[in-house]
Structure formats: structure tokens, C-alpha cells
BALOKOL-400288 format. One record per residue: residue in one letter; x, y, z of N, C-alpha, C in turn. Coordinates in steps of 0.2 Angstrom, whole numbers, plus 2048, in hexadecimal, padded with zeros to 3 digits. Atoms other than C-alpha are relative to their C-alpha. Last residue first. Layout:
<vobas>
AXYZXYZXYZ ...
</vobas>
This chain:
<vobas>
D80580680179A80D7927FB8027FB A7FD8068037AA8187907FB7FB7FF G8028018067A18287948027FA7FC P8077FE8027AA82C7A37FF7FF7F9 I8007FA8047BA8217A57F98027FE R8008018077B78147B28018077FD K8067FD8047BC8167C48017FF7F9 N7FD7FE8067C780B7D07FA8037FC K8008058057BF80B7E18038037FA P8047FE8067C48177EF8017FA7FB G7FF7FA8047CA80F7FF7FC8017FA F8077FD8027CB7FF8098038077FD K7FF7F98037D87F280C7FA8037FE V8057FE8057D67E38178018077FE V8017F98027E57DC8207FB8017FB F8037FF8067E87CB8297FE8087FF D8047FA8007F47C68367FC8007F9 V8068008057FC7B683C7FD806800 Y8037F980180D7B48457FB7FF7FB P8047FF8068147A384C7FC807800 Y8077FF7FE8217A48597FC8017FA A8047FC80683379E8567F8800802 I8077FF7FF8407998637FC8047FB F8047FD8058517928607F9800802 I80480480485C78E86F7FC8047FB D7FC80680386A7968787FC7FB7FC L8048058038617A787B8057FA7FD S8028047FA86C7B28867FB7FA7FE R7FB8047FD8767B88777FD7FB806 S7FC7FD7FB8667BE86F8057FB802 V7F980280085A7BA861804804805 P7FB7FC7FD8477BA8618077FD800 S7FB8047FC83E7B0854804806803 L7FB7FB7FD82E7B584B8047FD805 L7FD8027F98267A983F804806802 A7F87FF7FF81A7AE8318027FD807 V7FF8067FC8087AC829808800801 D7F98027FE8027BC8228007FA804 V7FF8047FA7F17BF81A8077FE801 S7FA8048007ED7CC80D8007FC807 M7FF8047FA7DC7D48078077FD800 K8017FB7FB7D57E07FA8027FD807 E8007F98037DB7D77EA7FF806805 G8078008047DF7C77F38018087FE F8037FA8027F17C37F97F97FF7FD F8058028057FA7B68037FB8067FE R8067FC8018097BC80C7FC7FE7FB I8048008068167AF8127FA805800 G8068048018227B08207FE8027F9 G8018028078327B78287FA7FC7FF S8068038028377BE8397FF7FF7F9 L8008028078467C38437F97FD7FE I8068048028457CC8548007FF7F9 A8047FF8068567D285A7FA7FB800 G8058068018617D48697FD8027F9 P8057FF8048707DF86E7FC7FA7FE D7FF80380787A7DB87D7FA8027FC G80280780187A7E688C8017FE7F9 Q7FB8047FC8797F988F7FE7F87FE P7FA7FC7FE8718068848057FC804 P8017FC7FA8677F987C806804802 I7F97FE7FD8697F58697FE804807 I8017FC7FA8597EC863807801803 I7FA8017FC85A7E5851800805806 W7FE7FA7FB8497E384A8067FE803 N7FA8017FB8467D883A801806804 E7FF7FB7FB8377D682F8047FF806 T7FB8017FB8367CA820800807804 V7FF7FB7FB8287C88148057FE805 L7FC8017FA8257BD805802806804 G7FA7FC7FF8177BE7F88047FE806 V7FB8027FB8097B47F1806804800 R8038007FA7F97B87E78057FE806 R8057FB8008007BD7D67FC800807 G8068028048107B57DA7FA805800 V7FE8058048217B97E17FB7FC7FC R80680380281D7CA7E98037FA7FB T80080180782B7D17F37FA7FB7FE M80580380282D7D88058007FF7F8 Y80180180783B7DD80F7FA7FD7FE S80680480283F7E48208008007F9 I7FE80180784E7EB82A7FB7FB7FE N80580480384A7F483A8027FF7F9 I7FF8008078577FB8467FB7FB7FD T8038068028538018578008007F9 P80580180485E81085C7FE7F8800 T7FE80480686881486B7FA7FE7FC S7FA7FD8038678228788027FC7FA S7FA80480085581E87C8068037FC V7FF80280784A82C8808067FC800 S7F98028028438308918007FD7F9 G7FB7FA8008338398978077FF7FE N8007FD7FA82882A89B805805801 G8068027FB82C82188B801803807 F8017FB7FA83782387C7FA7FE804 G8068017FB83E81786F800806805 W7FD7FF7F984A81D8617F97FF804 G8057FD7FC84781684F803800807 L7FD7FF7FA8528128407FB803805 G8027FA7FB84B80B831803800806 I7FC7FF7FB8508018217FE806805 T8007FA7FC8437FB815806800806 G7FC8017FA8427EF806801807804 N7FC7FB7FD8367EF7F88037FE807 R7FA8037FE82D7E47EB804806804 E80080880181B7E67E58077FD803 K8058037FC8187F87EC8007F87FF D8077FE8018287FF7E67FB7FC804 G80480480483B7FE7EA7F98037FF F7FE8018078468057F77FC7FB7FC T80280680483F80B8078028007F9 V7FF8008088478178137FE7FA7FD T7FF8068048428198258018027F9 G7FF7FE8078428258348017FA7FC Y7FB80380483B8218458018047F9 G8007FC8058338278558057FD7FB I7FA80080482F8198617FF8057FA G80080280682281886F8068007FC G7FA80080381D81F87F8007FE7F9 L8017FC80680F82288C8078007FD F7F980080480E81589A7FE8047F9 T8017FF8088008158A78078017FD N7FA7FE8027FF80D8B97FF8017F8 T8008008077EE80C8C18078037FE E7FD7FB8037EC8088D48017FF7F8 K8027FF8087E27FE8DF8048067FD N8047FA8017EC7FC8F07FE8007F8 G7FD7FA8027F37EB8F37FB8057FF G7FE7FC7FB7EB7DD8FD8038077FF F7FB8037FB7EC7D08F1802804805 I8038067FD7DC7D58E78057FC805 G7FF8007F97E37E68E57FD7FA803 S8078017FD7DD7E78D3800800808 N7FF8057FA7ED7EF8CD7F97FF803 R8047FF7FA7E97F78BC8017FB805 F8008077FC7F57F88AE7FD802806 Y8018007F87F38068A18007F9803 A8028067FD7FA80888F7FF802807 G8027FE7FA7FE8168827FD7FA803 V8038057FC8098138737FD803807 L8027FD7F980E81F8667FC7FB803 I8048057FE8178178567FF802808 A8008027F981F82584D7FB7FB802 G8068027FC82382B83C8017FE807 V7FF8007F982F83082F7FA7FF803 G8057FF7FB83182B81D802801807 L7FF7FE7F983C82B80E7FA801804 T8047FC7FD8398227FD802801808 V7FE7FF7F984581B7F17FC805803 N8028067FC83E8147E1803800807 S7FC80680283E8257D87FE7FA805 Q8018028078338347D78047FA7FE S7FA8038038318367EA7FE7FE7F9 P8018028078268407F58067FE7FD F7FE7FA80582A83F8077FF7FE7F9 S7FC8038068208328118028067FC Y7FF7FC8068198388228057FD7FB K7FA80180481382B82F8008057FA P8007FB80580782C83E8077FF7FC T7FA80180580581C8478008057FB L8017FC8067FA81D8578068007FC F7FA7FD8037F98108657FD8047FA G8027FD8077ED8088718068047FD A7FB7FD8047EF7FD8817FE8027F9 G8027FE8077E47F788F8068037FC W7FB7FC8047E67EF8A07FD8017F9 G7F98017FE7DD7E68AE8058047FC R7FF7FC7FA7CC7E58A68087FE802 F8027F98007C57E0895800803807 L8038007FA7C97CD8987FD807801 P8068058007CD7CA8867FC801806 N7FF8047FA7D87DA8857FA7FC801 L8068037FD7D87E08738017FC806 V8008077FE7E77EA86F7FA7FE804 F8008027F97E37FA8678027F9800 G8038067FF7E58048568007FE808 G8018017F97EB81384D7FD7F9801 G8038077FE7F081983C7FF800808 M8028017F97F38298337FD7FA802 T8048067FE7FC82A8227FF801808 F8018017F980383B81B7FB7FA801 Q7FA8017FC80A83B80A8007FF807 D7FC8058037FC8397FE8067FF803 T7FE7FE8067F184180B8047FB7FC V8037F98007E783B8198018047FA G7FD7FB8037EB8298147FD807800 V8037FD8057E381D8208058067FD S7FD7FA8027E981182D7FD8027F9 A8037FD8077E08048378058067FF S7FE7F98027E57F98467FE8027F9 N8047FD8067E07EA8508038077FF I7FD7F98017EB7DF85B7FD8037FA L8007FC7FA7E17D18638038077FE L8077FF7FE7DC7C5855800805805 Y8018047FA7EF7C08547F9801803 A7FB8057FF7F17CF8487FF7FC807 N8018037F97E37D98418067FB800 Q7FC8067FE7E67E68347FE7FD806 Y8018027F97DA7F382C8047F9801 Y8018077FF7DF7FC81C7FF7FF808 G7FE8027FA7DF80D8147FF7F9801 E7FF8078007DD8188058027FD807 G8068037FF7D58298068017F8800 K8057FC7FD7E58328007F97FC800 K8037FA8047F18257FA7FB803804 L8068028037FB81A8077FD8077FC P8067FE7FD80D81E8097FA7FD7FD L8057FF80581D8148067F9803803 A8007F980182A8178147FA8017FB S7FB7FE80582780581A7FF8087FF P8027FD80681E80182A8068017FB A7FC7FA8028237F48377FD8037F9 F8017FB7FC8167E883E8038077FD F8058027FB8157DB8317FE805805 Y7FD80780081C7E38217FB7FD805 R7FF8027FA8127F481E8037F87FF T7FD7FB7FC80F7FF80F8037FE807 S7F97FF80280C7F2802804805804 N7FC7FF7FA7FD7E98088078027FF P8057FD7FB7F07E87FA803802807 N7FE8037F97FE7E47ED7FB804805 A7FA7FD7FC7F67EA7DD8007FD807 F8037FA7FC7EB7DE7D3806803804 W7FE8017F97F57D37C67FD806804 Y8017FA7FC7ED7D17B58027FF807 N8058017FB7F47C37AA800807805 G8078008037FC7C67997FB7FF806 N80080680580E7C279F7F97FF7FE R7FA80480080C7CF7AD7FF7FA7FC Y8008068047FE7DC7AC8077FD800 F7FC8008067FC7EA7B98007F97FD G7FF8068037F17F07C78058007FA D7F98028007F48017CF8017F97FE G7FD7FD7FA7E38087CA8087FE800 L7FE8057FC7DB7FC7BD804803806 K7FA7FE7FD7D18087B38027FB805 D8008027F97C37FF7A9807802803 V7F98007FE7BF806798800800808 R7FE7FD7F97AE802791807800801 E8068027FC7A57FD780801803807 I7FF8027F97B28067757F97FF804 K7FE8078007B18077628007FD807 D8058048037A78177628017F97FF R8068027FB7B381F76E7FB7FC7FD T8057FB7FF7C281E7627FA7FE804 V8068038017D18137667FA806800 M8057FB7FF7E38197647F97FD7FE I8068008047EF80B7677FC805801 E8057FB7FF80180C76E7FB8007FB G7FE7F97FF80B7FC76D7FB805801 L8027FC8068047EC766802807801 N7FF80380680B7DF7727FF8047FA D7F980380080E7E77838017FE7F9 T8008077FE7FF7F37818077FD7FF K7FA8038027FF8067818007F9803 I7FD8057FC7EE80E7818067FD7FE T7FA8028037E781E7798037FB806 V7FA8017FC7D582277C8067FE7FC G7FE8077FF7C6829773806800805 V8008048067BD83876C8027F9801 L8078028027B884077C7FF7FC7FA S8037FA8027CA83F7827F97FE7FE E8078018027D583278A7FD8077FE S8047FA8007E883078C7F97FE7FF L7FB7FA8007F68247907FC8067FF L8047FA8037EC815796804806800 T7FF7FA7FC7F980779A7FC8067FC G7FA7FC8007F57F6794800806805 R7FD7FF7F97E77EA790807803800 L7F97FD8017DD7EB780802801807 Q7FD7FD7FA7CE7DF7808078037FF T7F97FF7FF7C57DB770801803807 G7FE8057FB7B27D6771808800801 D7FF8068047AD7E07618027FA805 K8078028027A67EE76C8007F97FD L8037FE8077B87F17737F97FC7FF F8058058037BC7EF7867FD8037F9 V8057FC8057CB7FA78A7FC7FA7FD T8028048057D57F379A7FA8037FC A8078008027DF7FF7A47FE7FA7FB N8018078037EF8027AD7F88007FF V8028057FC7F18157B07FE7F97FD P8018078037FA8237A87FE7FB805 K7FB8047FD7F78347B27FF7F97FD F8028068007EE8417A78067FB803 S8028027F97F38527AC7FD7F9801 T7FB7FE7FC7FE85579C7FE7FE808 T7FD8067FD7F284B792805802805 D7FC7FE7FA7E685978D8037FA803 A8038027FA7DF85477C806801806 N8017FB7FB7E685E76E7FD7FE807 E7F97FC7FF7ED8507647FF805805 F7FC8057FD7DD845766807804802 I8028017F97D28547638057FB804 Q7FE7FA7FC7DC8587547FE7FF807 A7F98017FF7DA84674D803806804 Q7FF8067FB7C7847750808800801 A8027FD7F97C78587478017FB805 T7FB7FB7FE7D18517387FE803807 T7FA8047FE7C5842737806805802 T8018037FA7B684E7378067FC803 V8007FC7FB7BD85972A7FF7FD807 A7F97FE7FF7C284B71F800805806 G7FD8057FC7B0844721807801801 A8038007F97A885571D8047FA804 L7FD7FA7FC7B385770E7FE800807 L7F98017FF7AE846707804805804 L8008067FB79C84970A8077FF801 V8027FE7FA79D85A7018017FB805 F7FB7FC7FE7A68536F27FF802807 L7FB8057FF7998456F0806804803 L8028037FA78C8536F08057FB803 P7FF7FB7FA79585D6E47FE7FD806 T7F97FF7FF79784D6D8801806806 K7FD8067FC7858476DA807802802 M8027FE7F877D8586D48047FA804 
</vobas>
């Protein structure tokens, strides 16, 4: 009696193992997008790398040192997806929280749908942008007038980024500005309000990814019914030199229809947090009429918002 029972148990075990293997093999991985993750095992081991697949039976993760590892669900305590974060030399680096904009100038890189940020420069210039879709970003803001009278200004910043499968991304957009200036008449003049509607329409190409990229853009200004016949050129670059430190430069070359061209050059340091960044830089105007070096300090901060990273259902 013992021999048939033992045979049945061995057969059941073999069938179960084969079924689990088939579930792994038949798991739908075609729609699964690999993502950086940490797999916490019940024995205290942590596997860090790229999550390649997941199923009801377990997960497959690719680590730098051990290659691809298949772990069954009964051994897993939890799995944390890390979104756009990554590991470098064994240390986790959170994703760049401010990768789509330099100081003022945008890159062609888009925000993901539902992702966004709030930016404040000089405590007076306030703006926010959000990913309406994975390709279309809409932003807007205003300049705070401390006196709350005499003038006001606001702006909109729509941008469309063309889908790209490489490290070259194309984008088009505009910076639309509206402002008013009111004459109070305190010196005997008539009270009147002057308005300005204008901005700049641009096309841009960005080389690189969220952690390191450079952008070349051409824009044509317009306002009050006229369009500039010459472009404004933007050349910008950012790179991440540490887990919490990056370098940023943003440069504008202004070519007027008549007269000498000028430029506004800038460079500075960007300090990172997982959901926030702070820029400290210098802005310097350059033209033939300036015979001395002038530099103005620039400070801003950006707070990122959007959906949180999700854990794999059933992993806890």
C-alpha cells in the first residue's frame, strides 16, 4: 500500500512543478513593460534590478550580478516597483524629478500622463505643467505683482512631443503671454490700460534621456499682430553628476531683424530630492554694447507631483 501512495505523491509533485513552469512560460509578458524594482524575500534577501515578468506564481528579475532569476510567490514578502529609478554601483538613484525643463526653456521630453510639477522662480514667477497625455503637456502660470495693482502678466505653455524610440525627441510648442499695464493718471494724464498679447512659437530637438540631455531650439516671437522675421536660438544642456547634484546651462541667442545680435548665457547647479529640485545659477547678458561683464543670480525650485509607484498585487 505504501508504494502506490508514494507513487501518487511523486506524480502529484511532478504535475504541480510542471504546471508552475508552464504558468511561468505561458505568462503574458508581451504587454509587460520592464521596470526597475526591488524584490524582498521572506528570508531577508533583497534582489534589485529590472523586473522582466510577473504572474500569479512569481516574478522574473534581472540583476547586475546574478543575471535573470525566477522567484516563486511563496518566497516573496513584497515587490516594490521603482518607476524610473535605477541602480548605479549598487546604490538606488531616484529618477530626475525635473527632466523636461532647464531653467525657463523646455526640452522636447514630455511629462507622462498625470505627471506634473510646480515651479517657482525668484518667488515671483509661478508656473505649473501637467501631462495631459504621454505626448501633450500643458502648462501655465503668472508673475506675482507685490503691489497687486498697476500691471499683471500670465502665460500658457502648451507642448507636443513626438513619440520616439531612440534618444532623439522632437517637440513643438509655444509660450503665450498676456499682460496689461495701467496708467493711474496721478500726474495729470488720463487713466488708461494697455494690453499686450504675444509670445513665441518654437520647435525643438532633444538628444539624450532624462538624466542627461541637450536641446537645440528655434523660436519666432510674435505680438500685437506681427511675427518676427528672425529666429531666437536656444541651446541648453543638463547632466546628472551625482545622486543629488546636476549641472544645467541654458543659453538664448537673439537675432534682431536689424542691429547686432545678443545673447543671454546661464549656468548653474541643480540639487535633487526625489520629488523636488533647487537651481542656483548665474544669468549673464552678452552684446557688443556691453563692455563689462554682468551676472545676475537666479534661484528657483520645482516640486514634482503625480501618481505614486505601485506594488505588484499579491506581493505582500
